[in-house]
DONU-967322 format. One line per 8 residues: number of its first residue (from 1); their letters; for each residue x, y, z of N, C-alpha, C. Coordinates in nm, 2 decimals. Example, Ala and Ser with C-alpha at 12.3 -4.5 7.8 and 13.67 -1.06 7.14 Angstrom:
1 = as = 1.32 -0.57 0.78 1.23 -0.45 0.78 1.32 -0.33 0.78 | 1.28 -0.22 0.71 1.37 -0.11 0.71 1.29 0.00 0.79
//
This chain:
1 = mnpetalt = 0.59 4.73 10.55 0.69 4.84 10.56 0.67 4.91 10.42 | 0.63 5.03 10.41 0.62 5.10 10.29 0.76 5.17 10.24 | 0.78 5.21 10.12 0.90 5.26 10.09 0.95 5.38 10.15 | 0.86 5.47 10.18 0.89 5.59 10.27 0.97 5.56 10.41 | 0.92 5.46 10.46 0.97 5.43 10.59 1.11 5.35 10.58 | 1.12 5.27 10.47 1.26 5.21 10.45 1.34 5.31 10.42 | 1.32 5.41 10.32 1.40 5.52 10.29 1.45 5.60 10.41 | 1.35 5.63 10.50 1.38 5.70 10.62 1.48 5.62 10.70
9 = qlsqglym = 1.45 5.50 10.73 1.55 5.42 10.80 1.68 5.41 10.74 | 1.69 5.40 10.61 1.83 5.40 10.54 1.89 5.52 10.55 | 1.82 5.63 10.54 1.88 5.77 10.55 1.93 5.80 10.70 | 1.86 5.75 10.80 1.91 5.75 10.93 2.03 5.68 10.95 | 2.05 5.56 10.90 2.15 5.47 10.91 2.28 5.53 10.84 | 2.27 5.58 10.73 2.38 5.65 10.66 2.42 5.77 10.72 | 2.32 5.86 10.78 2.37 5.96 10.86 2.45 5.92 10.98 | 2.40 5.81 11.05 2.47 5.76 11.18 2.62 5.72 11.13
17 = alllampl = 2.63 5.66 11.02 2.75 5.60 10.96 2.84 5.73 10.95 | 2.79 5.82 10.89 2.88 5.95 10.86 2.91 6.02 10.99 | 2.83 6.01 11.08 2.86 6.07 11.21 2.95 6.01 11.28 | 2.96 5.87 11.27 3.06 5.79 11.34 3.20 5.80 11.27 | 3.20 5.80 11.14 3.30 5.80 11.06 3.39 5.94 11.06 | 3.31 6.04 11.07 3.38 6.17 11.05 3.50 6.22 11.13 | 3.47 6.21 11.27 3.60 6.24 11.35 3.72 6.16 11.32 | 3.71 6.03 11.28 3.82 5.95 11.25 3.88 5.99 11.11
25 = llavlatg = 3.79 6.00 11.02 3.84 6.04 10.89 3.91 6.18 10.88 | 3.85 6.28 10.95 3.90 6.41 10.96 4.03 6.41 11.02 | 4.05 6.33 11.13 4.18 6.32 11.20 4.29 6.27 11.11 | 4.26 6.16 11.04 4.36 6.10 10.96 4.38 6.19 10.84 | 4.29 6.24 10.78 4.30 6.35 10.67 4.41 6.47 10.71 | 4.37 6.52 10.83 4.46 6.64 10.88 4.59 6.60 10.91 | 4.61 6.48 10.96 4.74 6.42 10.99 4.82 6.40 10.86 | 4.76 6.35 10.77 4.82 6.31 10.65 4.87 6.43 10.57
33 = vvvgilqa = 4.80 6.53 10.58 4.82 6.67 10.51 4.95 6.74 10.58 | 4.95 6.74 10.72 5.05 6.79 10.80 5.18 6.71 10.78 | 5.17 6.58 10.78 5.29 6.50 10.76 5.34 6.50 10.62 | 5.24 6.51 10.51 5.29 6.55 10.38 5.36 6.67 10.36 | 5.31 6.78 10.41 5.39 6.89 10.41 5.52 6.89 10.47 | 5.54 6.84 10.60 5.66 6.82 10.66 5.75 6.73 10.58 | 5.70 6.64 10.52 5.79 6.54 10.44 5.84 6.62 10.30 | 5.76 6.70 10.26 5.80 6.77 10.14 5.90 6.89 10.17
41 = atsinept = 5.88 6.95 10.30 5.97 7.05 10.34 6.10 6.99 10.37 | 6.12 6.86 10.43 6.24 6.81 10.48 6.30 6.70 10.38 | 6.23 6.68 10.27 6.27 6.59 10.18 6.29 6.44 10.24 | 6.21 6.41 10.34 6.21 6.28 10.39 6.08 6.20 10.33 | 6.10 6.12 10.23 5.99 6.05 10.18 5.99 5.90 10.22 | 5.96 5.89 10.35 5.95 5.76 10.41 5.79 5.73 10.42 | 5.74 5.64 10.37 5.60 5.61 10.38 5.55 5.56 10.53 | 5.65 5.50 10.59 5.61 5.46 10.73 5.59 5.56 10.83
49 = vafvakvi = 5.66 5.68 10.80 5.65 5.80 10.89 5.49 5.85 10.89 | 5.45 5.86 10.77 5.30 5.90 10.74 5.20 5.80 10.80 | 5.25 5.66 10.79 5.15 5.57 10.85 5.14 5.55 10.98 | 5.27 5.57 11.06 5.27 5.57 11.20 5.21 5.69 11.25 | 5.22 5.81 11.19 5.16 5.94 11.24 5.01 5.93 11.23 | 4.95 5.86 11.12 4.81 5.85 11.10 4.75 5.75 11.21 | 4.82 5.65 11.23 4.77 5.56 11.33 4.77 5.61 11.47 | 4.87 5.68 11.50 4.87 5.76 11.64 4.75 5.85 11.64
57 = alvavval = 4.72 5.93 11.54 4.63 6.02 11.53 4.50 5.95 11.54 | 4.48 5.84 11.48 4.35 5.75 11.49 4.32 5.70 11.62 | 4.44 5.65 11.68 4.42 5.60 11.82 4.40 5.71 11.91 | 4.44 5.82 11.89 4.42 5.94 11.99 4.26 5.98 11.99 | 4.22 5.99 11.85 4.08 6.04 11.84 3.99 5.93 11.89 | 4.01 5.80 11.88 3.92 5.69 11.93 3.92 5.70 12.09 | 4.04 5.73 12.14 4.05 5.74 12.28 3.97 5.86 12.33 | 3.98 5.98 12.26 3.89 6.10 12.29 3.75 6.09 12.27
65 = tgnfllgr = 3.72 6.04 12.15 3.57 6.05 12.12 3.51 5.90 12.12 | 3.58 5.80 12.17 3.51 5.67 12.16 3.38 5.66 12.24 | 3.38 5.72 12.36 3.27 5.71 12.45 3.14 5.77 12.38 | 3.17 5.90 12.32 3.06 5.96 12.25 3.00 5.88 12.14 | 3.11 5.83 12.05 3.06 5.76 11.94 2.99 5.63 11.98 | 3.04 5.57 12.06 2.97 5.44 12.11 2.84 5.46 12.18 | 2.82 5.58 12.25 2.69 5.61 12.30 2.59 5.64 12.19 | 2.64 5.71 12.10 2.55 5.74 11.99 2.50 5.61 11.90
73 = lvsfttel = 2.59 5.52 11.89 2.58 5.40 11.81 2.48 5.31 11.90 | 2.49 5.30 12.03 2.40 5.22 12.10 2.26 5.27 12.12 | 2.26 5.40 12.14 2.14 5.49 12.13 2.05 5.45 11.99 | 2.12 5.47 11.88 2.07 5.44 11.75 2.02 5.31 11.74 | 2.09 5.20 11.79 2.06 5.07 11.78 1.93 5.03 11.88 | 1.94 5.09 11.98 1.82 5.07 12.07 1.70 5.12 12.02 | 1.70 5.26 11.97 1.59 5.31 11.91 1.54 5.22 11.78 | 1.64 5.18 11.71 1.59 5.10 11.59 1.52 4.97 11.64
81 = yqqiphli = 1.59 4.90 11.74 1.52 4.78 11.79 1.37 4.81 11.84 | 1.36 4.92 11.90 1.23 4.96 11.96 1.13 4.99 11.86 | 1.17 5.03 11.73 1.08 5.05 11.63 1.04 4.95 11.54 | 1.10 4.83 11.57 1.07 4.71 11.49 0.92 4.67 11.50 | 0.85 4.67 11.60 0.71 4.64 11.60 0.63 4.74 11.51 | 0.67 4.88 11.51 0.59 4.97 11.44 0.63 4.96 11.28 | 0.75 4.91 11.26 0.78 4.91 11.11 0.72 4.78 11.05 | 0.71 4.68 11.13 0.64 4.55 11.07 0.48 4.57 11.06
89 = g = 0.43 4.62 11.17 0.28 4.63 11.18 0.23 4.74 11.11
//
């Protein structure tokens, strides 16, 4: 395996990690901002409110996009396993 091939595979792996994590992180980020604004407006500074809201948002996003994300991950892994003979030889 030459360095270009290794860097290509690494780049594809990092892109896949970004693609899989992006919906989850964006949902938690948006929920945190909204809850933070609401807490600042109402002077309720309870950390468990923000935590529970983020967990609920995370579960909802996983329920909505889990099938797509898992399909992409399985497809990437299958392609990677199929490329092993070409990468070694």
